[in-house]
C-alpha positions in Angstrom: 1.6 -19.0 11.2 2.2 -16.8 8.2 4.4 -14.0 9.4 8.0 -14.6 8.4 9.3 -12.5 11.3 7.8 -15.0 13.7 9.4 -18.1 12.0 12.6 -19.8 12.8 15.2 -20.3 10.1 14.4 -24.1 9.7 10.7 -23.3 9.5 11.3 -20.9 6.6 13.3 -23.4 4.6 11.9 -24.4 1.2 9.2 -21.8 1.1 7.0 -21.7 -2.0 5.8 -18.1 -1.9 6.8 -15.0 0.1 4.6 -11.9 -0.1 6.3 -8.6 0.7 3.9 -5.8 1.6 5.0 -2.4 0.2 3.4 0.8 1.4 4.6 4.3 2.4 5.0 6.7 5.3 3.2 9.8 3.9 0.5 12.3 4.6 -3.1 11.0 4.3 -4.9 14.2 5.0 -5.8 15.6 8.4 -7.6 12.4 9.5 -5.6 9.3 8.5 -2.3 8.1 9.9 1.0 8.3 7.9 1.2 4.5 7.6 -2.2 4.0 6.0 -0.8 2.4 2.8 1.5 0.1 4.8 -1.3 -1.0 7.0 -3.5 -1.8 4.0 -0.7 -3.7 2.2 0.0 -5.8 5.3 -3.6 -6.6 5.9 -4.2 -7.7 2.3 -1.0 -9.8 2.2 -1.9 -11.6 5.4 -5.5 -12.5 4.3 -4.1 -13.6 0.9 -1.5 -15.8 2.7 -4.3 -17.4 4.7 -5.8 -18.6 1.5 -2.6 -20.0 0.1 -1.1 -22.6 2.5 2.6 -22.5 2.9 2.8 -18.8 2.1 4.9 -16.4 4.2 4.3 -12.7 4.7 7.6 -10.8 5.1 8.0 -7.7 7.2 6.6 -4.7 5.2 8.7 -2.3 3.2 7.3 0.8 4.9 9.3 3.5 3.2 8.3 4.1 -0.4 8.5 6.7 -3.2 6.3 9.5 -2.0 7.9 12.6 -3.4 4.6 14.0 -4.5 3.6 14.3 -0.9 6.8 15.9 0.3 5.3 19.3 1.0 3.4 17.8 3.9 5.0 17.1 7.3 5.5 13.5 8.2 6.1 12.3 4.7 9.2 10.1 4.6 10.2 9.1 1.1 13.3 7.2 -0.2 12.5 7.8 -3.9 12.2 5.5 -6.9 15.9 4.6 -7.4 16.4 3.6 -3.7 13.2 1.6 -3.6 14.1 -0.2 -6.9 17.5 -1.2 -5.5 16.0 -2.3 -2.2 13.4 -4.4 -4.0 15.9 -6.1 -6.3 18.3 -6.9 -3.5 15.5 -8.2 -1.3 14.3 -10.6 -4.0 17.9 -11.7 -4.7 18.2 -12.6 -1.0 14.7 -14.2 -0.5 15.0 -16.3 -3.6 18.0 -18.2 -2.2 15.5 -20.1 0.0 12.0 -19.3 -1.5 10.6 -20.3 -4.9 8.7 -17.1 -5.6 8.6 -13.5 -4.2 5.7 -11.2 -4.9 5.4 -7.6 -3.7 1.9 -6.5 -2.5 1.8 -2.8 -3.3 -0.6 -0.3 -1.7 0.9 3.0 -2.9 0.7 4.2 -6.5 4.0 6.2 -6.2 5.9 2.9 -5.9 4.9 1.6 -9.3 7.8 3.1 -11.2 10.2 1.2 -8.9 8.3 -2.1 -9.1 8.1 -1.9 -12.9 11.8 -1.0 -13.2 13.2 -4.5 -13.2 11.9 -7.7 -14.8 13.1 -9.5 -11.7 10.3 -7.9 -9.7 6.8 -9.5 -9.5 4.1 -7.4 -7.9 0.3 -7.2 -7.4 -1.7 -4.1 -6.6 -4.0 -3.3 -3.8 -6.7 -1.5 -5.8 -7.9 1.2 -3.5 -8.9 3.9 -6.0 -12.4 2.5 -6.8 -14.2 5.6 -5.6 -11.5 8.2 -5.0 -7.7 8.6 -5.2 -6.2 9.4 -1.8 -7.4 9.6 1.8 -11.0 9.7 0.7 -14.0 7.4 1.1 -12.2 4.2 0.2 -9.0 4.5 2.2 -10.9 5.9 5.2 -13.3 3.0 5.1 -10.4 0.5 5.0 -8.8 2.1 8.0 -12.1 2.2 9.9 -12.2 -1.6 9.3 -8.5 -2.3 10.0 -7.5 0.1 12.7 -10.4 2.4 13.7 -8.5 3.9 16.7 -6.1 5.6 14.3 -8.8 7.4 12.3 -9.5 11.0 13.4 -13.1 11.2 11.9 -13.7 14.5 13.6 -11.0 16.0 11.5 -12.1 14.4 8.2 -12.8 16.8 5.3 -13.2 16.7 1.6 -10.3 17.5 -0.7 -10.0 17.8 -4.4 -12.7 15.6 -6.0 -11.7 16.2 -9.6 -10.8 13.1 -11.8 -7.1 12.3 -11.9 -6.8 13.2 -15.6 -7.9 16.8 -14.8 -5.4 17.4 -12.0 -2.5 15.2 -13.2 -0.5 18.0 -15.0 -0.6 20.3 -12.0 0.1 17.4 -9.6 3.1 16.3 -11.6 4.5 19.8 -11.6 3.9 20.8 -8.0 2.9 17.6 -6.1 -0.3 16.9 -4.2 -0.1 20.3 -2.4 -0.6 22.0 -5.8 -4.0 20.5 -6.3 -5.2 19.9 -2.7 -4.1 22.1 0.3 -5.3 19.4 2.8 -3.7 16.5 1.0 -7.0 14.7 0.2 -8.0 13.6 -3.2 -11.6 12.6 -2.7 -14.2 12.9 0.1 -14.2 10.7 3.2 -17.8 11.5 4.0 -19.9 8.4 4.6 -16.9 6.1 5.0 -17.6 3.0 7.1 -16.0 -0.1 8.5 -18.5 -2.2 6.6 -17.4 -0.7 3.3 -13.7 -1.2 4.3 -14.4 -4.9 4.9 -16.1 -5.2 1.5 -13.1 -3.5 -0.3 -10.6 -5.6 1.6 -12.4 -8.8 0.4 -12.5 -7.5 -3.2 -8.8 -6.7 -3.1 -7.9 -10.1 -1.8 -10.0 -11.9 -4.4 -8.4 -9.8 -7.2 -4.9 -10.6 -5.9 -5.6 -14.3 -5.5 -6.8 -14.4 -9.2 -3.6 -12.6 -10.3 -1.3 -15.0 -8.3 -3.0 -18.1 -9.8 
């Protein structure tokens, strides 16, 4: 058992490490669900915990800082300040009975909040190996983790330019300014097998960072 929500209070006493998945509820193009980042963060944290005996995975922080996606319906953002406050207070509480708390982050927009306080320790789910958002990599991960939620018949390419080329426009006008369909990349060719490979790579990277 690794899920903290399933534990009793006595079972949680004296925990060594608690992993807190952090994701978002935001648009992921016309074909991926709003909770894509949260799904990835939970999956990564749970596999990491299986490799580290005695580790708990706390319920995910699903709402993140997603202001850049606010032009798209469904996006539900609490912003950087609120996320920072939530993370700091959560660590304060968890550390009363756990030795170490680490956030497992799967949304780039959360970085400012996680970097805002020296009290916060975090590790990234590196999903931008091929493209930036709702493209080949994230689509592959979701085909592996939760294929029933992927609308492959609606998948389409978005803006495939490098981040450095679109960043100024994106900072000024959000994702909608550079990609009308909300996709940064191309989901074509995505597969569950690739998603499984990427998941294993992320887990290995995080295990190295934690050690």
